[in-house]
C-alpha positions as CSV (number, residue, x, y, z in Angstrom):
1,M,0.9,19.0,25.6
2,S,-2.7,20.3,25.7
3,K,-1.6,23.2,23.5
4,Q,-0.4,20.9,20.8
5,R,-2.9,20.4,18.1
6,V,-3.2,17.1,16.2
7,I,-5.2,16.7,13.1
8,L,-6.2,13.0,12.8
9,G,-7.0,11.4,9.5
10,M,-10.0,9.2,10.3
11,S,-11.3,6.5,7.9
12,G,-14.3,5.4,9.8
13,G,-12.5,2.2,11.0
14,V,-11.5,1.0,14.4
15,D,-7.8,1.8,14.1
16,S,-8.2,5.6,13.5
17,S,-11.0,5.7,16.1
18,V,-8.7,4.3,18.8
19,A,-5.9,6.6,17.6
20,A,-8.3,9.5,18.3
21,L,-9.2,8.2,21.7
22,Q,-5.5,7.7,22.7
23,L,-4.5,11.2,21.6
24,K,-7.5,12.7,23.4
25,E,-6.6,10.9,26.7
26,Q,-3.0,12.0,26.3
27,G,-4.1,15.6,26.4
28,Y,-3.7,16.7,22.9
29,D,-6.1,19.1,21.1
30,V,-7.4,16.6,18.6
31,I,-9.5,17.3,15.5
32,G,-10.9,14.4,13.5
33,V,-10.9,14.8,9.8
34,F,-12.4,12.5,7.2
35,M,-10.8,12.5,3.8
36,K,-13.1,12.0,0.8
37,N,-10.8,10.9,-1.9
38,W,-13.1,9.1,-4.2
39,D,-16.7,9.3,-5.3
40,D,-17.9,5.7,-5.0
41,T,-21.6,6.3,-5.4
42,D,-23.1,3.3,-7.2
43,E,-26.0,3.1,-9.7
44,F,-28.5,3.0,-6.8
45,G,-27.1,6.2,-5.2
46,H,-25.4,4.2,-2.4
47,C,-22.0,5.7,-1.2
48,T,-19.9,3.8,1.3
49,A,-17.8,7.0,1.9
50,E,-20.9,8.6,3.4
51,E,-21.3,5.7,5.8
52,D,-17.7,5.9,6.8
53,A,-17.9,9.7,7.3
54,E,-21.0,9.1,9.5
55,D,-19.0,6.6,11.6
56,V,-16.2,9.1,12.0
57,R,-18.8,11.7,13.1
58,R,-20.3,9.3,15.7
59,V,-16.9,8.5,17.1
60,C,-15.9,12.1,17.3
61,D,-19.1,12.9,19.2
62,Q,-18.5,10.0,21.6
63,I,-15.0,11.2,22.5
64,D,-15.9,14.9,22.2
65,I,-13.6,16.2,19.5
66,P,-14.4,18.3,16.5
67,F,-15.1,16.6,13.2
68,Y,-14.6,17.9,9.7
69,T,-14.6,16.5,6.2
70,V,-12.1,17.5,3.5
71,N,-12.5,16.7,-0.2
72,F,-9.4,15.5,-2.1
73,E,-11.1,13.9,-5.0
74,K,-9.4,16.1,-7.6
75,E,-6.0,15.7,-6.1
76,Y,-6.4,12.0,-5.6
77,S,-7.6,11.5,-9.2
78,E,-4.6,13.4,-10.6
79,K,-1.8,12.1,-8.3
80,V,-2.9,8.5,-7.4
81,F,-5.6,7.2,-9.8
82,Q,-4.0,8.5,-13.0
83,Y,-0.7,6.8,-11.8
84,F,-2.7,3.6,-11.2
85,L,-4.2,3.7,-14.8
86,D,-0.8,4.5,-16.4
87,E,0.9,1.6,-14.7
88,Y,-1.8,-0.9,-15.8
89,K,-1.6,0.5,-19.4
90,S,2.1,-0.3,-19.3
91,G,1.5,-3.9,-18.2
92,R,2.6,-3.4,-14.6
93,T,0.8,-4.0,-11.3
94,P,0.9,-0.7,-9.3
95,N,0.5,-0.2,-5.5
96,P,-1.7,2.9,-5.2
97,D,-1.6,2.8,-1.4
98,V,2.1,3.8,-1.4
99,M,1.3,6.8,-3.7
100,C,-1.7,7.7,-1.6
101,N,0.3,7.9,1.6
102,R,3.1,10.0,-0.1
103,E,0.9,12.4,-2.1
104,I,-2.4,12.6,-0.2
105,K,-2.2,11.6,3.4
106,F,1.3,13.0,4.0
107,G,1.0,15.5,1.2
108,E,-2.3,17.3,0.7
109,F,-3.7,16.3,4.1
110,L,-0.5,17.3,5.9
111,Q,-0.6,20.7,4.3
112,K,-4.3,21.1,5.1
113,G,-3.5,20.2,8.8
114,L,-0.8,22.8,9.0
115,D,-3.1,25.4,7.5
116,L,-5.5,24.6,10.3
117,G,-2.8,25.2,12.9
118,A,-1.8,21.6,13.5
119,D,1.5,20.8,15.2
120,F,1.2,17.2,13.9
121,I,-1.0,15.0,11.8
122,A,-1.8,11.5,12.9
123,T,-3.2,8.3,11.3
124,G,-4.2,4.8,12.4
125,H,-1.2,3.1,10.7
126,Y,0.6,0.3,12.4
127,A,4.0,1.9,12.5
128,R,6.3,3.6,15.0
129,L,8.5,6.6,15.0
130,E,11.6,7.5,17.0
131,E,14.0,10.4,16.9
132,R,17.6,9.3,16.8
133,D,20.7,11.4,16.3
134,G,18.6,14.3,15.0
135,E,16.6,12.2,12.5
136,F,13.3,10.5,12.5
137,V,13.4,6.7,12.2
138,L,10.4,4.7,10.8
139,L,10.0,1.5,12.8
140,R,7.8,-1.5,12.1
141,G,4.6,-1.8,14.1
142,N,4.8,-4.1,17.1
143,D,2.0,-6.3,15.6
144,S,4.0,-8.0,12.9
145,N,0.8,-9.2,11.2
146,K,-0.4,-5.6,10.8
147,D,2.8,-3.7,10.3
148,Q,2.2,-1.1,7.6
149,T,5.7,0.4,7.0
150,Y,5.7,-1.3,3.6
151,F,3.2,1.3,2.5
152,L,5.0,4.2,4.2
153,H,8.5,3.7,2.8
154,A,8.2,6.7,0.4
155,L,7.9,9.3,3.1
156,N,10.7,11.8,3.9
157,Q,12.1,13.4,7.0
158,Y,9.9,16.4,6.9
159,Q,6.7,14.3,6.5
160,L,7.7,12.1,9.4
161,S,8.7,15.0,11.6
162,K,5.0,16.1,11.4
163,A,3.5,12.6,11.8
164,M,2.2,10.5,14.7
165,F,1.1,6.9,14.8
166,P,-0.7,6.5,18.1
167,I,-1.5,2.8,17.8
168,G,1.8,1.6,16.2
169,H,2.9,0.0,19.5
170,M,-0.3,-2.0,20.0
171,P,-1.4,-5.5,18.7
172,K,-4.7,-5.4,16.8
173,P,-6.6,-7.3,19.4
174,Q,-5.7,-4.7,22.0
175,V,-7.0,-2.0,19.7
176,R,-10.3,-3.8,19.4
177,E,-10.5,-4.2,23.2
178,I,-9.9,-0.5,23.8
179,A,-12.6,0.4,21.3
180,A,-15.1,-2.1,22.9
181,A,-14.3,-0.9,26.4
182,A,-14.9,2.7,25.4
183,G,-18.1,1.8,23.5
184,L,-16.9,3.3,20.3
185,A,-19.3,2.9,17.4
186,T,-16.6,1.3,15.2
187,A,-15.5,-1.3,17.8
188,K,-16.8,-4.3,15.8
189,K,-16.6,-2.8,12.4
190,K,-15.0,-5.1,9.8
191,D,-11.5,-4.0,8.5
192,S,-11.6,-2.6,4.9
193,T,-9.7,-4.6,2.3
194,G,-8.4,-3.9,-1.1
195,V,-7.8,-0.7,-3.0
196,C,-10.0,2.1,-1.6
197,F,-11.5,3.2,-4.9
198,I,-12.4,-0.4,-5.9
199,G,-13.6,-1.6,-2.5
200,E,-15.7,-4.8,-2.7
201,R,-16.4,-4.4,-6.5
202,N,-15.1,-6.8,-9.1
203,F,-11.6,-5.7,-10.1
204,K,-11.9,-6.7,-13.7
205,E,-15.2,-5.0,-14.1
206,F,-13.9,-1.8,-12.5
207,L,-10.8,-1.6,-14.6
208,S,-12.7,-2.2,-17.8
209,Q,-14.6,1.0,-17.3
210,Y,-11.4,3.0,-17.7
211,L,-9.1,1.0,-19.9
212,P,-10.0,-0.8,-23.1
213,A,-9.3,-4.5,-22.9
214,Q,-7.5,-6.3,-25.7
215,P,-8.1,-10.1,-25.6
216,G,-5.3,-12.3,-26.8
217,D,-3.7,-15.7,-26.6
218,I,-2.5,-17.6,-23.6
219,Q,0.5,-19.6,-24.5
220,T,3.1,-21.8,-23.0
221,L,6.8,-20.8,-23.3
222,D,7.0,-23.3,-26.3
223,G,4.3,-21.4,-28.1
224,E,1.4,-23.8,-27.5
225,V,-1.9,-21.9,-27.3
226,K,-3.8,-22.9,-24.2
227,G,-6.6,-20.5,-24.3
228,R,-7.6,-16.8,-24.5
229,H,-7.0,-14.0,-22.0
230,D,-9.4,-11.0,-21.4
231,G,-6.6,-8.4,-21.5
232,L,-3.1,-8.4,-20.1
233,M,-3.9,-5.7,-17.5
234,Y,-6.1,-8.2,-15.7
235,Y,-3.3,-10.6,-14.8
236,T,-0.3,-10.4,-12.6
237,L,2.9,-12.4,-12.5
238,G,2.5,-15.6,-10.4
239,Q,-1.3,-15.5,-10.7
240,R,-3.0,-18.9,-10.5
241,Q,-6.7,-18.2,-10.3
242,G,-8.9,-17.1,-13.2
243,L,-6.9,-18.5,-16.1
244,G,-9.5,-20.9,-17.2
245,I,-7.0,-23.5,-18.5
246,G,-7.1,-26.1,-15.8
247,G,-6.0,-29.7,-16.5
248,S,-3.9,-31.0,-19.3
249,G,-0.1,-31.5,-19.2
250,T,1.2,-32.7,-15.8
251,G,-2.2,-31.9,-14.2
252,E,-0.5,-29.3,-12.0
253,P,-2.0,-25.7,-11.8
254,W,-1.0,-23.1,-14.3
255,F,0.7,-19.8,-13.4
256,V,1.2,-16.5,-15.2
257,A,5.0,-16.4,-16.0
258,D,5.3,-13.4,-18.3
259,K,3.5,-10.8,-20.5
260,D,4.4,-9.8,-24.1
261,L,2.8,-6.4,-24.5
262,E,3.8,-6.0,-28.2
263,R,2.3,-9.3,-29.2
264,N,-0.4,-9.3,-26.6
265,I,0.5,-12.8,-25.3
266,L,0.1,-14.0,-21.8
267,Y,2.7,-16.7,-21.0
268,V,1.9,-19.5,-18.5
269,V,3.9,-22.3,-17.0
270,Q,2.7,-25.4,-15.1
271,G,3.6,-26.1,-11.4
272,D,4.6,-23.6,-8.8
273,K,8.2,-24.9,-8.8
274,H,8.7,-23.9,-12.5
275,P,12.0,-22.0,-12.8
276,R,10.4,-19.3,-14.9
277,L,8.4,-18.2,-11.9
278,Y,11.6,-17.5,-9.9
279,S,14.1,-14.7,-10.2
280,K,17.5,-13.9,-8.8
281,G,17.2,-10.1,-8.5
282,L,15.5,-6.9,-9.7
283,S,16.2,-3.3,-10.7
284,A,14.3,-0.6,-8.8
285,T,13.7,3.0,-9.7
286,D,12.4,6.0,-7.8
287,V,14.1,4.7,-4.6
288,N,13.5,6.8,-1.5
289,W,15.8,6.6,1.5
290,I,14.1,7.8,4.7
291,S,17.3,8.9,6.3
292,T,19.3,11.8,4.9
293,R,22.4,9.7,5.5
294,R,21.6,7.4,2.6
295,P,23.5,4.1,2.2
296,Q,26.5,4.2,0.0
297,G,27.9,1.7,-2.6
298,E,26.9,-1.9,-1.9
299,F,25.4,-3.3,1.3
300,T,23.2,-6.1,2.6
301,C,19.9,-5.9,4.4
302,T,16.5,-7.5,4.2
303,A,13.6,-6.7,1.9
304,K,9.9,-7.3,1.2
305,F,8.5,-7.4,-2.3
306,R,4.9,-7.6,-1.3
307,Y,2.9,-6.7,1.9
308,R,3.1,-9.3,4.7
309,Q,5.9,-11.2,3.0
310,P,8.6,-12.5,5.4
311,D,11.8,-10.6,5.1
312,Q,14.3,-11.8,2.5
313,G,18.0,-11.3,2.5
314,V,19.3,-9.1,-0.3
315,T,22.4,-7.3,-1.5
316,V,21.8,-3.8,-2.8
317,T,24.0,-1.8,-5.1
318,L,23.1,1.9,-5.5
319,G,22.9,3.4,-9.0
320,T,22.3,7.0,-10.1
321,D,19.1,9.0,-10.1
322,G,17.3,6.9,-7.4
323,A,18.0,3.5,-9.0
324,A,19.2,0.4,-7.3
325,E,20.2,-3.1,-8.2
326,V,19.0,-5.8,-5.8
327,V,20.4,-9.4,-5.7
328,F,18.4,-12.0,-3.8
329,H,20.2,-14.3,-1.4
330,E,17.6,-17.0,-2.3
331,P,15.5,-17.1,-5.6
332,Q,12.2,-15.3,-5.2
333,K,8.9,-16.2,-6.7
334,A,6.6,-14.0,-8.7
335,I,8.4,-10.7,-8.3
336,T,6.1,-8.1,-10.0
337,P,7.1,-4.9,-11.8
338,G,5.1,-2.0,-10.5
339,Q,5.1,-3.2,-7.0
340,S,7.4,-1.9,-4.3
341,V,10.6,-3.3,-2.9
342,V,11.0,-2.1,0.7
343,F,14.3,-2.4,2.6
344,Y,14.8,-3.1,6.3
345,D,17.6,-3.1,8.9
346,G,16.0,-5.1,11.7
347,E,13.1,-3.0,13.0
348,I,14.0,0.0,10.9
349,C,12.4,0.7,7.5
350,L,15.2,2.2,5.4
351,G,13.1,3.1,2.4
352,G,12.2,1.5,-0.9
353,G,11.4,1.9,-4.6
354,I,9.4,0.7,-7.5
355,I,10.3,-2.7,-9.1
356,D,11.1,-1.9,-12.7
357,K,12.7,-5.0,-14.1
358,V,13.1,-8.6,-12.9
359,H,16.3,-10.6,-13.4
360,R,15.5,-14.3,-14.0
């Protein structure tokens, strides 16, 4: 095992730090690598990526493994950020983390690791891998609150054959405990949230730097104008906050129900039980099945339509060219085009695709 080299993607957080420690203690030849995917220097010259890279260097020094930085800013901009902008232009709400895993962490980074003589690459994801009947099976992380298979559903057999998830069997509190016991510099570091290139910044302000906003009317389904929106790209289906049209009508909160891109209208309904917020199924495109023995015809399983959502029963009918029709066993609220639908069979992540259309 000591001859097997593992290139570990380290973010500067506690999860990848403990992953490095675990691999080192298991006897692997571990190399820590920080991926710089985005230049987030602000107007004052402050860059959080530099702070994260420094945390990685400190942890690597503590556990005595080599540390390197690789720059994927160009690749990230072309393969993830451009996709992010294109989806928002088309009125959808993308999930860039899924694309980042497929194209950068298990694409560019994997190739870089192999070029450096790695047998495997590793990350701090909460997921597990098993080899069964000659194939790699992606399993949920044991910590159900942290399971990240939702973001890994677009990977293939080759990518998984070269992957390791050293902390996927651990609950998050145990990860913190291990980090604290080892005195790692990141033991008490706060978890990062949100999209990496936006960070703690205001989303609307960030997006307006890249896409021109077109304000328009907020209307009820009956055509009553309730106010003005700042640009359809700033709103997602089911959204309640930030509409600025409180009160009136029944007094219940207002929710985004639909977008009309051609007429630039944001449609809203009142009350979270309004039938227009619910749907009976969806059409998915770009569906990836992790196993080479892909399902056939029609079958039932469970699915998630957003991260950390409880599993929902569905019936899936496969189409052509990576398409699938998904019928919900119970009506689902605020299904959002551009997000991912991810399929499960118990602990196994089967794969998933992009929500293209919603069937109300």
